[in-house]
BALUMGU-759276 format. One line per 4 residues: number of its first residue (from 1); their letters; for each residue z, x, y of N, C-alpha, C. Coordinates in steps of 0.1 Angstrom, whole numbers. Atoms other than C-alpha are relative to their C-alpha. Example, Ala and Ser with C-alpha at 12.3 -4.5 7.8 and 13.67 -1.06 7.14 Angstrom:
<pts>
1 = as = 0:9:-12:78:123:-45:0:9:12  0:-9:-11:71:137:-11:8:-8:11
</pts>
This chain:
<pts>
1 = mtai = -9:-7:9:-136:-272:-72:14:-5:2  -14:6:0:-102:-287:-81:10:12:2  -10:-10:-2:-72:-267:-68:9:1:-12  -9:-2:11:-50:-251:-94:14:-3:5
5 = frlv = -12:4:-7:-21:-254:-69:-3:-8:12  1:7:-13:-17:-279:-41:14:-2:5  -13:3:-7:13:-279:-17:-3:-10:11  2:11:-9:17:-310:3:13:-2:9
9 = dvhv = -11:2:-10:39:-310:34:13:6:-5  -11:-7:7:63:-285:18:9:6:11  -11:-6:-9:96:-277:37:10:6:-10  -11:-6:7:122:-253:24:10:5:11
13 = rfge = -11:-4:-9:155:-248:42:12:6:-9  -12:-5:6:184:-226:31:11:-1:10  -10:3:-10:213:-240:50:-7:-4:13  6:4:-12:203:-241:86:-13:8:2
17 = rvvl = 12:-9:-2:175:-215:81:-13:-7:-6  12:5:5:140:-229:79:-9:11:-5  8:-11:6:119:-208:55:-15:-5:0  13:5:0:88:-230:51:1:-14:8
21 = dgvd = 0:11:-10:79:-257:77:-13:-8:0  11:8:1:54:-282:66:-13:6:-5  11:-8:6:31:-261:44:-9:-9:-8  11:6:8:-2:-276:32:-9:11:-5
25 = leva = 8:-11:5:-22:-253:9:-6:-4:-13  6:1:13:-47:-254:-19:-4:13:-5  4:-13:6:-52:-225:-42:-11:-2:-11  12:1:9:-86:-222:-60:2:7:-13
29 = pgma = -1:-7:13:-87:-213:-97:-10:11:-1  9:-11:4:-103:-181:-110:-2:10:12  1:-10:-11:-97:-161:-78:13:7:2  -12:-7:-5:-73:-136:-63:3:-5:14
33 = tvlt = -4:5:-13:-56:-154:-34:12:8:4  -11:-9:-5:-33:-131:-13:7:-7:11  -9:5:-10:-4:-144:7:5:12:8  -5:-11:-8:3:-121:36:7:-5:13
37 = gpsg = -8:4:-12:24:-121:68:11:9:1  -11:-9:-2:53:-103:83:12:-4:-9  -12:3:8:87:-100:65:7:-12:6  -7:12:-4:106:-133:66:-9:-11:3
41 = sgkt = 9:11:-4:75:-154:70:0:-11:-11  0:10:10:81:-173:37:-9:3:-12  10:-2:10:56:-156:14:6:-1:-14  -6:-1:13:79:-149:-16:6:-14:-4
45 = tllr = -5:14:3:95:-184:-13:-11:-9:-4  12:8:3:61:-200:-14:-5:3:-15  4:-5:14:52:-179:-45:9:-6:-11  -10:5:10:84:-189:-63:0:-15:-2
49 = lcnr = 2:15:2:78:-226:-57:-10:-3:-11  11:3:9:48:-223:-79:4:-1:-15  -5:2:14:68:-219:-111:15:-4:0  -13:6:-1:100:-236:-100:12:10:0
53 = levp = -12:-9:-3:121:-205:-93:7:-4:13  -6:6:-12:126:-223:-60:-5:-15:0  4:13:-1:124:-260:-53:-1:-4:15  1:4:-14:112:-276:-20:11:-9:5
57 = tsgr = -10:9:-6:137:-293:3:-7:-14:1  8:12:0:109:-319:8:-14:4:-2  13:-3:3:73:-322:0:-3:2:-15  4:0:14:54:-317:-33:-8:13:-3
61 = vlfr = 8:-11:5:40:-288:-53:-6:-4:-13  7:5:11:13:-297:-77:-7:11:-7  7:-10:8:0:-276:-106:-10:-8:-9  11:7:6:-34:-289:-119:3:-15:1
65 = gedv = -1:14:-3:-26:-322:-103:14:-7:-4  -13:5:4:9:-326:-118:11:6:9  -12:-5:-8:41:-324:-97:8:9:-9  -7:-9:9:59:-293:-110:14:-5:-2
69 = atld = -14:5:2:92:-312:-106:1:-9:-13  0:8:12:81:-333:-136:-2:8:-12  3:-9:11:73:-303:-158:12:8:-5  -11:-9:6:96:-284:-182:-1:14:6
73 = plal = 1:-13:-7:104:-252:-163:-4:11:-9  4:-11:9:102:-229:-193:-15:-1:-4  14:2:4:69:-244:-204:-9:4:12  8:-3:-12:56:-241:-168:-1:15:2
77 = rrrv = -1:-15:-2:67:-204:-166:-8:8:-10  9:-6:10:47:-196:-197:-15:-2:5  13:2:-5:16:-211:-181:-2:7:14  1:-6:-13:24:-196:-147:9:12:0
81 = gmvf = -8:-12:2:36:-161:-153:3:7:13  -4:-6:-12:53:-139:-127:3:15:-2  -4:-15:-1:55:-101:-120:7:2:13  -8:-2:-12:82:-92:-96:-2:13:7
85 = qrpt = 1:-11:-9:85:-67:-68:4:13:-8  -5:-11:8:105:-43:-90:-1:-3:-15  1:3:14:99:-39:-127:13:-5:-6  -13:6:6:124:-60:-147:-1:0:-15
89 = lfag = 0:0:15:123:-48:-183:14:-2:-5  -13:2:6:151:-60:-205:5:12:-8  -5:-11:8:174:-37:-225:-8:1:-13  7:-2:12:158:-22:-255:-14:7:2
93 = tvrd = 13:-7:-1:123:-8:-262:-11:-10:6  12:7:-5:89:-19:-248:-3:-11:-11  2:10:10:84:-36:-282:9:-11:0  -10:10:-1:116:-55:-278:-4:-10:11
97 = nllv = 4:9:-12:104:-68:-244:-12:-8:-4  11:8:4:71:-79:-259:3:-11:-10  -5:10:10:89:-97:-287:6:-12:7  -5:11:-8:107:-117:-261:-10:-10:4
101 = arpd = 11:8:-4:74:-130:-248:-7:-7:-11  7:6:12:59:-137:-282:7:4:-13  -7:-4:12:84:-136:-311:-8:-1:-12  8:2:12:57:-147:-335:-12:10:0
105 = gdee = 11:-9:-1:33:-119:-324:0:11:-11  0:-11:10:22:-90:-346:-2:13:7  1:-13:-6:21:-53:-340:-14:3:6  14:-2:-5:-17:-53:-336:-1:-7:14
109 = grra = 0:6:-13:-13:-78:-307:7:7:11  -8:-7:-9:14:-58:-291:-7:13:5  8:-12:-3:-7:-26:-293:-12:-4:9  12:4:-8:-37:-45:-279:3:-3:15
113 = vler = -3:4:-13:-19:-59:-249:4:13:9  -3:-12:-8:-6:-24:-239:-13:7:3  13:-6:-4:-41:-10:-241:-7:-8:11  7:8:-10:-53:-39:-220:5:3:14
117 = vglp = -6:-4:-13:-29:-28:-192:0:15:2  1:-15:-2:-38:9:-196:11:8:-5  -11:-8:6:-8:20:-216:-2:4:-14  2:-4:14:-8:39:-249:9:-8:-9
121 = psll = -9:7:9:6:20:-279:12:8:-4  -12:-8:4:30:49:-285:12:-4:9  -12:4:-9:51:35:-256:8:-12:-6  -7:11:6:61:6:-278:14:4:-4
125 = astg = -13:-4:5:90:26:-291:9:6:12  -8:-6:-11:101:38:-256:9:-11:7  -9:9:-7:129:23:-236:-4:0:15  5:1:-13:124:11:-201:4:11:10
129 = dtls = -5:-10:-9:145:38:-185:-7:13:-1  8:-13:2:121:65:-198:-14:-2:6  13:2:-6:90:49:-181:0:3:15  2:-2:-14:76:58:-147:0:-14:6
133 = ggea = 0:13:-6:76:30:-121:-13:-7:-3  13:6:3:39:24:-127:-1:-5:-14  0:4:14:43:23:-165:9:-12:-2  -9:12:2:73:-1:-162:-7:-13:5
137 = qrac = 6:12:-6:53:-24:-139:-11:-5:-9  10:4:9:24:-24:-163:5:-6:-13  -6:6:12:47:-31:-193:5:-14:3  -4:14:-4:61:-61:-173:-13:-9:0
141 = lart = 12:8:0:25:-73:-168:-5:-3:-15  3:2:14:18:-68:-206:9:-11:-6  -10:10:5:49:-89:-214:-5:-14:5  4:13:-5:37:-117:-191:-14:-4:-6
145 = lltd = 13:4:6:1:-116:-205:1:-5:-14  -1:5:14:14:-122:-240:3:-15:-1  -2:14:0:23:-157:-230:-13:-8:3  13:6:-3:-14:-164:-222:1:-9:12
149 = pevl = -2:9:-12:-7:-176:-187:-14:-4:6  12:4:-7:-33:-196:-167:0:6:14  -1:-5:-14:-20:-182:-134:10:12:-1  -9:-12:-1:-3:-148:-126:4:0:15
153 = lmde = -6:-2:-13:21:-147:-96:5:14:1  -3:-14:-2:25:-112:-82:7:1:13  -8:-1:-12:53:-106:-57:1:15:4  0:-14:-4:45:-73:-40:2:10:-11
157 = ptss = -2:-7:12:41:-57:-74:-2:15:2  3:-14:-1:30:-23:-60:8:6:11  -7:-5:-12:55:-19:-31:8:13:-3  -8:-12:4:75:7:-51:-8:10:-8
161 = ldaa = 9:-9:8:45:25:-67:-7:10:9  8:-9:-8:26:55:-56:-14:-4:0  14:5:-2:-11:53:-47:-7:0:-13  8:0:12:-24:62:-81:4:-12:-9
165 = atgv = -5:11:8:-2:36:-99:-4:-13:7  5:12:-7:-11:10:-72:-15:-3:-3  14:2:3:-48:16:-78:-2:-5:-14  1:5:14:-44:11:-115:3:-15:-1
169 = ledl = -4:14:1:-26:-22:-111:-10:-9:8  10:7:-7:-51:-34:-85:-12:-2:-9  12:1:8:-80:-26:-108:2:-9:-12  -3:9:12:-63:-43:-138:0:-14:5
173 = tael = -1:14:-5:-57:-74:-117:-15:-5:3  14:3:-3:-94:-74:-106:-7:-4:-13  6:3:13:-104:-73:-143:5:-13:-6  -5:13:5:-81:-102:-152:-6:-11:8
177 = vagg = 7:11:-7:-96:-123:-124:-14:-1:-4  14:1:5:-131:-114:-135:-1:-7:-14  -1:7:13:-120:-127:-169:4:-14:1  -3:14:-1:-111:-161:-155:15:-3:4
181 = ltvl = -14:3:-4:-73:-157:-146:1:-2:15  -3:3:-14:-61:-171:-113:12:9:4  -11:-9:-4:-39:-146:-94:4:-4:15  -6:2:-14:-16:-154:-64:9:11:3
185 = wvsh = -6:-14:-3:-5:-121:-49:6:0:14  -6:-2:-13:20:-115:-21:-1:15:4  1:-14:-5:14:-84:0:1:0:15  -1:-2:-15:23:-72:35:-9:11:4
189 = dlaq = 8:-11:-3:-1:-43:32:-15:-5:3  13:6:-4:-33:-53:51:-11:7:-6  11:-7:6:-54:-26:36:-1:-5:-15  0:6:14:-44:-39:1:-6:-14:1
193 = vrri = 5:13:-1:-52:-74:12:-16:0:1  14:-1:-1:-87:-63:22:-7:5:-13  6:-5:13:-92:-45:-12:0:-11:-10  -1:8:12:-81:-73:-35:-2:-15:1
197 = ader = 0:14:-2:-83:-107:-19:-14:-6:0  12:9:-1:-110:-133:-26:3:-10:11  -5:9:-10:-90:-156:-4:12:5:7  -11:-5:-7:-65:-147:23:7:-12:6
201 = vvll = -8:11:-6:-36:-170:34:11:8:8  -10:-7:-8:-15:-158:64:11:-10:4  -12:8:-3:20:-171:68:7:6:12  -7:-4:-12:37:-169:102:11:-10:3
205 = dgri = -11:9:-3:71:-183:109:1:-12:-9  -1:11:9:70:-204:78:-11:-10:0  11:9:0:37:-220:85:-13:8:-3  13:-6:3:1:-214:74:-7:2:14
209 = agae = 6:-3:-13:-16:-197:104:-14:-6:0  14:5:-2:-48:-213:118:-9:12:0  10:-10:1:-80:-194:117:1:11:11  -1:-10:-11:-76:-177:151:12:9:-1
213 = rade = -12:-9:2:-40:-165:145:-1:8:-12  2:-8:12:-49:-154:110:-9:12:3  10:-11:-3:-79:-134:122:7:11:9  -7:-10:-8:-57:-118:149:10:8:-8
217 = ylgr = -10:-7:9:-30:-109:123:-7:10:-9  8:-8:10:-56:-95:99:-8:11:7  7:-10:-8:-72:-75:127:-15:-1:-1  15:3:1:-106:-91:124:-6:0:14
</pts>
């Protein structure tokens, strides 16, 4: 199986601080791969490398065999969508947000994508500040899905949600993976890792943990 992402000897430094230290990783397509590890281990930085929100100090990040440094960032980010830790809706209505993702889309498509993420189409006329945290996060997911991404990057998307909203987002993600989407999800919640991960990658001190240390961290 050809990797959808391949990181080759990736180093990231911010000033004197080493964030990633020689990371080699392959991410399989059509699965939910979860990056876990303690705070400060480099999980979010690794995720952001995958759609060029960060660039490596050295090493290469390949998407479907192409170095992301050679790809147009905006085109890449439509193919590799991202849902952030906190919902980031733009000013205006939910409809306005969906129009940003697909200006040529129609109302039927906007209603359909809301239903796909478990939201009623009536929310199209609502503004972001009237939505609950779970509704706002699902609206962000709907906006991302309108670009028809090949990969979904999820940066601790449930960390500010209650248990019910977390369950809804996890179930939605499982359905998307079952439909063929690749998901790369960052989580520090080991119970969540066990629930959603097809593959687990443990980061410790900016490096991919070996099998023994990974098992120890995961409590196996």
